N, C-alpha and C positions, 0 to 999 in steps of 0.2 A: 508435349505436356500430357500428363495422365488426366483423362477426363473423369468427371464425376459419373457415377453409375447412371446408365440410361434409364433405370427405373425411377430415378429422381428427376427426370426431365418431363415436363408437361408439354403436350402438343397443343394445349389450349392457348389461344392468343391472350397476351397479358394486358387485358383491359382492366386496370385497377380502379377506374372511375365507375360511375353509375352506368350499368349496362343499358338502362332505359334511354340513355342519350347516345348510344352507339349509332353511327351513320351506316346506312345500307349501301347497296350497289346501284349502278345505273345513273341515268341523267335526270330522273324524275325527282319530284319533291317527296320526302319521306315523312311519315307520321311518327312522332315520338311523344313521350309523356309531356314534353314541354311545348307541343304543337308541331305544325309543319315546318320542316327545315330543309334547306337545299342540300344536295349531296356534295360532299367535299371532293374537289378535283385538284389536279395539278394545274399549273399555269397553262398547260396545253389542253386542258379540259378533260384529262383522263381521270375517271373516278378512282378515288383512293379507298382501298379496302381496309387499311390498318394504318392509323396515324400515331400509334403508340410504340411501335417496334421497328427498328431497322432490319433490313434483310440480312440474314446470317447463314453461314454454312454450319448447320447444327446449332442447337440451342445455346451452346456455350462457345461457339466458333467465331471466327473473324467476320467482320461486316463485309458484305459483297459490294464491290465497286459499281456493279450494275444497278444498284438501288437508286433509280432515277428520282423517285419521290424524295428520298432522304437528301440526295445531292442538291436537288432544286431548292428544297426547303432551307437547307443550311446555306446554300449559295446566296439566296435572296436575303436571308437574315444577316449574313456577313457583310452585305453591301448596303445596309440600311442607313449607315451614318458616314458622313464625310465632313471634315477629316478626323473628327473625334472618334476614339474607340467606341464601339457599341457598348461594351462592358469594360470595367476597369479604367474608365476615362480619367478619373482623378488619381494621379499617382505621384510618387516621389522616388527618385533613383539616386544611387551613389555607386562609386567605384570602390574596388577593394581587391582582396585575394582570398583564395582558398588554400589552406595548408593541410596536407595529409599527415596524420600522426604516425602511420605505419604503412607497410606494403600490404596490399590486398591481392597480390598476384595469384593467391590460391583460389580466389572466388571471381576475379574479374581481370581482363586484360586491358581495361581502360587505363590509358597512359598516366593520368593524373593520380592514380592509386598505386603506382608501381614503386615509388621511392618515398620513404619517410622524410618529412621535412620539405618536400617539394611544394613550391608555391605556384598556383595557377591564377592568372588574372581573372577578375570576376566583375560583373555588374549586376546589381540587384534593384528591383523595382517593387514597391509596395503600393497598394491601391485599394480603394473601395470599389465595390462591384456595381451598385445600382445607380449611383449619382452621376451627373455630368461633371465636366471639368471645373465648373464653378460652384459645386456643392460644398458642403462642410465636411471637415475631417472626422468629427465624432458622431456621424450617423451610425445607428445600429445597423451594422452590415458586416458581411464577410469581408476579410481583407485578403487581397491577392498577395502572394509571396513568390515572386519569380526570380530565378537566379540564372544568369548566363555565365557559363564557365568557358573561357577561351583556352581550350586544351591544345596540346601539341598535335593532336589528330582531329582537330575541328571543334566547332562550337557545340556544347551540350547545354540544353535549356531544361532546367527543372522548374516546371511551371505549375505552381500549386497555390494553396490558400493557407490561412491561419487556422483552418478547421480541416480535419482529416477525412471527412465524408462529404458527400454532395447530395443535392435534392433529388436527383434523377438517376436512373440506371442506364438509360439509353440516350445517346446524343440527339436522336430525332426529336426529343422533347425539349431540347435546350431553347429553341426560339420561343416556345410557349411559356417556359419558366420565366425567361427574361422579359418577355412582353407583359406577363402578369405582374412582375415585380416593378417594372418601370412605371413612370407617370402614366396615368390612364389617358389613352390617345385622344379622347374627345375634349379633354380639359387641360392636359399638359401638367398635371400635378396629381398626387404629391411627389415631390422631388427627393430622391435619396431616402425613401421610406418604404417600408413594406406594410405600414399600418393603413391599409385600404382594402376595399372590397375585392378588386381583381386578384390581388396576390393570394388572399386567404380563400377565395373561391377556388382558385387553381389548387392550392395546397389541400383543401378539404376534399377534393376529388382525386387526389394523388397520394394515396397512403404510403408509397415508397419514400415520400419526402419527410415522413414524421421523425425519423432519427435526426435529420438535419435541422428540423424545426426546433428540437430540443437544444441543439447546439447554438442556433442563432438567437434563441431566447435566453441563452446563458450570457454571462459576463464576457465571454470570448469575443463577442461582436462589438464591445465598447472598450478596447484596450487603452490603457493609460498612455502608452507610447508604442510606436512601431518597434522600438527596441525591446519591449517587454512582452512580446508575443511569440508563440511557437509558429513554425511553418511546417507544411506537410506536402509531400508529392501526391497525395490522395490515392492514386492508383497503385496496383501491384505491377511492378516491372520485373525484369530479369537482369541479373548480372551473369556474364559469361566469361569463363577463363580461357586461356590459350588453348586448352585441350577441347574446348567446345562444351564443357560441363556448365549447365545452367542452374542458377539458384534464384528463387524468388526473392524480391526485395521491396520494402516500403521505406520511403525516405522521410526523415524527420529533421527539423532544424530546432535546436534547443537554445534559447536565449541565455547568454552569459549572466545577464542581470536578473534573471528570473522572470516569471510571469506576474503581471499586475493589470488590473482593469479599474475603471471608474464606476461609480454608480450612476443610474440613469438621470437623476436630477442634476447631477454634476455634469454629465455629458451635455445636457440641454444648455446649461449655463456656459460651459466652455465654448460651445458653438457660437453663442452670442458674444462672448468676450474675445475669442480668437478663433475664427473658423479655419485658420491655418495651423492649428495647434500641433498636430502631428508632424507636419512639414517643418515647422519652425524648430521643434524639439530635435528632429534628426539633424537638421542643418547646424544648429548650435552645438550639438554633441560632437559632431565630426570636426567642426571648426575649432572647438576647444580641446580636441585631443582625446575626448572620451569615446573612442571608436566603438560603435555598435558591433557586437560579436555574437555569433551563434556557433554551436557545435553541430556537425552533421552526424546523425545517428542512423543506423541501418537496422531494420528488422529483417532477418534472413531466415528463410525456411524452405523446405523441400516439398516434393509431391506427397510424401507420406503425411506431413502436417496438413497440407491442403485438403487431402481426402478426409482427414479426421476432424478438421475444424468445423465448428458449429454452423458456419456460414460460408458462402461462396467467396473465394479470394478475388474473383473477378467482379464482384458487386461493389461499386464505388460508394454505395450508401452504407457500407459497413467498415468497421475498423478491426484490427487484430489487437486486443488488449496487450499492453506492455508486460503484464504479468504472465501472459501465455508465451509471448515471444519477446524476450528482453531486447532492449535497444543497445546496439554496439556502437560506441562513439569512435569515429574514424578520422575526424578532421575538424577544422574550424573555418568559418567564414568571417572575415574582418572587413568592415567598410571604413576606409580611411581617407577618402577623397570625394568631395562634392563635385558635381558636374561643372564644366566650364560654361555650358549653355543649356538651359533647360529644354528648349525645343529640339536642338540638334541631337541631344542624347536621351533624356528621359521621355520626351514625346515621340521620338522617332525609333526608339528601340523596338525591335520586333522579336517577340518570343514565340517559338513554335514547339509544341510538344513532340513533333516529329524529329526535332534536332537532337539526335543521340549520336554516340560515338562507338567505335568498336569496343566491345566489352559490356555494352548496355543493350537491352532489347525490350520489345513490347510484349504484352500479353493480349489476350482476346477480350479484355474488358471493353464492352461495347461503347461506354462513354469515352474511353481513351481512344478507341479506333475512330470515333467520330471527331474528336478534337484534332487528331492527326490530319484529317482532311480540312477541318474548318479553319484552323489557325493560319495555315499557309494561304488559303483563299482570302482570308481577312486582310492579310498584309498586302496582297496584290491590289486590293481596292484602296486601302487606307494610305499606302505609301506610293501609289501612283503607277505601279507596274512591277515587272518581275525582277528588277535590279535593286531591290531594297537592301541586298547584301553589300552593295557598293557604298552605302552610307557607313561611315567609319564605325559607329557604335555597333553595327551589325556584322561588320567584316571579321573574318577569322584573323587571329594574330599569328597563325602558323602559315606556311606556304600553301597555296592552293592553285590548282591547274585544272581547266576544263575547256570544253569547246562551246560553251554557251555564249551567245553574242547578241549584240544589238538590243532592241527593245527600248522602251521609254526610259530616259535618263541614264543611259549606259555611260559609265565613267571610264571604263576600260574594256577592251576587247582582246581576244587571243591575238598574238602577233604571228606574222608569217602567212603562208598561203593556205595552211591546212585548218579547216574548221569542221572536220568530220572524222569518224573513226568507225570501222578500221580504215587505215590508209597504208600505202606502201612506202611512204617517205620515212626515212630513218632519222635517228638523232633528234635534235631539237626541232628540226623542220617538221617532223612527224607528230610532234605534240605529245601530250601525256598518254599513258597506257594504264589499264587496270592492273591491280596488284593482288592476285588471289591469295598470296601468303600473308598480307597485312591489311587488306581492305575489309570493309564491313561485310559480315556474313550473318544473315538471320539464322536463329536457332532452327534447325530442320525438324519442326514439329509436324507430325502427321495430323491432318484435319479431315474429317469426314462427317457427313450428315446431310439430311434433306435441306434444300434451299427454301427457306420460308421465313415469314415474319413471325417470330415467336420469342418468348422470353423464358429462360430456364426456370423450372420450378424451384431451383436452389436460390433464386432471387426473391422468393415470395414472402419471406418473413420480414414484415415492415415495422414491427413494434418491439421486438425483444431487446435489440440494442438501444433503442430509445429509452426503454425502461432501465436498462443497465446504466446508461449515461446519467439519467436523472437520479437514481439511487446512489450513484458514486459521488454526488456533490455533497458539500456540507449543508447544514440547515440554512445557513445564510444564503448560500448560492441557490438552493431550492426556492427560497422565498423570492429571490430576485427573478427567477425563471417564471414563477407564478405571477408576479407583478407585471413582468414583461408581456406575458400572454394576455392578461387582463387589459393592459394598456393598448396593445395592438388591436385586439378584438373589439375594444370599446370604440375604436375608430371605424370599425366595419359597420355600415349602415343597414345591411341586410341580416335580419335575425336568423334566417335559415343557415347562413354561412357560419355564424357563430356557433350554432347548435351542432353543425357537422364537425367543426373542429373539436368541440368538447366530446363528441361521440368517438373521435379517434383517441383523445386523451384517456378515455375510459379503458382503452386497451393498453395503455402505458402505465398509469397509476391512478387508481380510483380516488385516492385522497387529493391528488393534484387536480383531477377533473372536477371534483366537488368544489374545491377552493376557487377554481377558475369560474365555474358555473355560478357560485355565490357572488364572486366579484362582478360578474356580468348581470347578475340578478335574473337568470333564466327562470321562466315560469315553472318549468319542470325539467328534470334531467333526461336527456335523450337516451335512447338505447345505444349500446356500444356499436360502433361501426362493424360491418361484416369484415372479417379478417380472412385473407387467403390462407394464413397459417395461424394457429393459436400462439399467443404470447408466451414465451418461455419465462419461467420464474426461477429457474435453476442456475442462471448465469451469476457468477461471482461479481461482486462490486469491484470496480477498478479504481483504486485511490489515485492512480496517476492522472485521471481525468479531471480532477479538481484543481482549480487555480489556487484557492486559499490554502488547501492542505499541502500544497507544494510551493509555498512562498520561499523567497530567496534567503530569508533570515539575514538580510543585509539591507542597508539603506543606500548602498553605493549606486551611483547613477541618478539619484533622486535630488530634489530641490526643496529647500525650506524657504518659505516667503516670510520675511520679518516685517511686521508693521511697526514703523518707527516714527518718532517725532523729535523735534529739538530737545536736547537734554537727555537723549537715550544714554543708558549706562554703557560707557565705552568698554569697561572691563567685561561686561556680559557679552557684548558684541564680539570682542576679540576672542573670548573663550568659545563662543558658539561657532564662529568662523573656523577656529582651529580644530574643534571636535568634528565638524562636518568635513573639513579637508582630509583629516585622518581617515575618515570613513569612506572617502571617495565621493562625497556629496557636495552640493553647492548651496550657497546662501545668497538670496536676492532680497533687495530692500524695496519696500513699498512705503511711500511717504505722502504727506499732504500735497507736496509740490514736486515736480519732476526734477527740480534743481538739487534736491537733497535736504539733509538736516545737519545741524551742528551737534556733535556728541558732547557728553558731559565733560570731557577733557579738552574741549575746544577744537578737536579734529573734525574734518568735514567728511560726511558719508554721502557719496553720490547715490541717488535713487535709481533703481532699475525700472520702477513703475510708479505712476501717480496712483493714488488710492482707488480712484474710480476706473482706472484702466488695468489694475492688477488685482482682481478679485482672488480670493483664496482657492477657487477651483483650479487655478493655474499651477498650484503647488502641491507637493506630496504631503507636506506638514507645514505648520505655521508657528511663528513665534510672535507674540503680541508684547511689544517692548516700549510703550510710551513712557515719557516722564510724567511726574505728577502735574506739571503745568500743561504738557503736551496733550494729555488725555482729554482735557477740556475742549481742545480743538476738534478731536475725533468724535466727541459726543454729538456734535451738530452735523456730522457727515454721514448720511445714510449708507454710502458704500463701506464706511468703516464698520458700521454695525453689521452689515451683510457679510463682511470679511470674517467676522467672528461667528455669526450665526450659521453661515454655510459650512465653515470648517467643522463646527460641532455636528451639524446635521449629516455631514458626509463621513463622519467617523474618523476624522483626522486627528493626529496627535497634536496637541496644542501646548506650547511652552508659553509661560507668561510671567510677568513681573507683578509685584503687588499693586503698582500704580495702575494696572489695567482693569482693576475691579469695577470702576464705574462704567467702563465700556461693556464689560460682560453683562452687568446688570441691565444696561440700556438695550442690549441685544437679546435679553431673555435667556441668557446662558448662565448656569451655575458653575463657576470655576471649581475644579476639584471634585466634581460629582461622580467621576469615574477614573479609571486608571489611564485614561487618555490624556489627562492633564499633568504637566510637570512644571512645578514652580521653580523659577530661576532666582533664588535668593542670593546665590553667590556663583562665582565663575565655575566652580567644580560641578555645578548642577547641569551644565551644558552637556557633559558626557553622558549623564543619566538620561537626558532627553533624547540624544542620538541613539542610545541603546534601546530606548522604548520604540523609537521610530522604525526599528528593524522589523517590527511586526506589520508595518505599512498602514494598517487600519485598526482602530479600536472597534471591532465588530460587536462587542458586547453592548455598545451604546445603541446599535441598531436594534438589537433584540429587546432592549429595555424600553 
């Protein structure tokens, strides 16, 4: 790999938190601005000189295996929980396949990309990061997006998130990040939330996290459905063709149904109504044949681009905007089968970033290098030993042969007398042999540099992309981000932490910082945080980063909740069901009783939900269809009033019949007050309602 110019590499240790709190050497107590503190040591008592950076060969080089402090720290962290995953504990998985659209033999020898139309078995798992297995689905959190591809040359795991950047640049900080985000250890709460002092204390002392902070405060962290979110490989990898030529690549998963999120008030109410909302949505979609689907996109670039790009391609806190390197769509992932047993498959599946196949290779991204160590170590503890690949969900689907044997829970061992290599036995008795002509070969990159704990100066710009991301959002999304920051920081009890976060926001956008400061009612605006590099204001906005600006322009895959009573107009129901079916959407009925209602023509309509168990937050749009007599029943039901009021407050499109007027009035909602209302006076109006729903939300209502 062509290295960045040495002139751009700093020999200064990358301590991006307050230097007054830096720990010194030796076994004595050290004096800091915060008082006397003990010297940090390893578990063996060895003083630690640098807890911010792993040991590398050159500032942008690979992580050294001899870094005993890093290995001990990650080793202990990986083994902190049994049997639940330390992170990504709450997940949902499904089987499917990946289909290649074309041959990519010119850029990679990976077997699954050699033949157009070839299908490769796959298993995908989606998860929240911070909560435990029993937490809620709609927590404001990053979503894990991991795909295991069972190729003909071994298993390839693309282990990413629904956000393309990460909080930290070096894996040695991962235990600190997760400890700060998890429940505070002295009290065991809050659960599945970052709205507490420890998290924001860590963030406020870690400027490299500020780009990720803008992403997690965006609507990306409260997706409407796992089916409606993007996935990213996060890191820069390499694709390698049969001639050994290497091309840099970033992986993207683009949802077929488009992106969609909920608003925060809606997320809170969904968690109360159905804490398994995302799981249930995925299960129902697959069982009903609406298979979740994503297209795989590649951002491909070379050394010349890497040298000219404004940021370091090895920095996991940065993206490469799609406008600078367009995404090439090369295949699709379809999930068409639920698991037979949740524990055996979803719970026991083991993803490892180190699992790559010939034609794919790593880069020196220090976060990726650390993950390659950590994930394998984690599986050893969580699944009981080195034989977790014997579990069917983790086993390759291609032939495999090796001399590894015995160990805890070994299900099969090599046959015959030979369990070593080289050996002089021939044929099958001698066992497998290496294959230089087709085996995995790492790209022969030359590495050189001093062995030290250091971070490249090319990693030092912490605010420019955070600013770019914020400015690339619509006004509605920017308002949501401001509100999210105010909400989260309002839960922080320590004023100094709130002020430190605002000081970082001043380096991103002064108007945003002022709005957050006003929302927190700070006594005075703090000065901007010291920046290792000044914020760039010359970066172009990236429209691709907005959810709302890239809506699907379709209501396919969504659901309308119809509030109905006895006497509901059968013609309206029939027309609405037909229009939604033609769109690829569904109609669910919410009634005063779970048994259902009798329509105007005497037919019976089975209810999907009882009114107090089917609030409007569970649906993408609503239809309020009581009869003149039936609406009287609803007027005395608070959940029916909430059904209407919440749908209005959350900007949903609302279809209604004239008989619903008293319910709207009781709920304090003026029907027809904006374009989000569609009156259903006749059957033909159902098509107009579905057409309106393609916008997904009436955001103008929020602005008003």
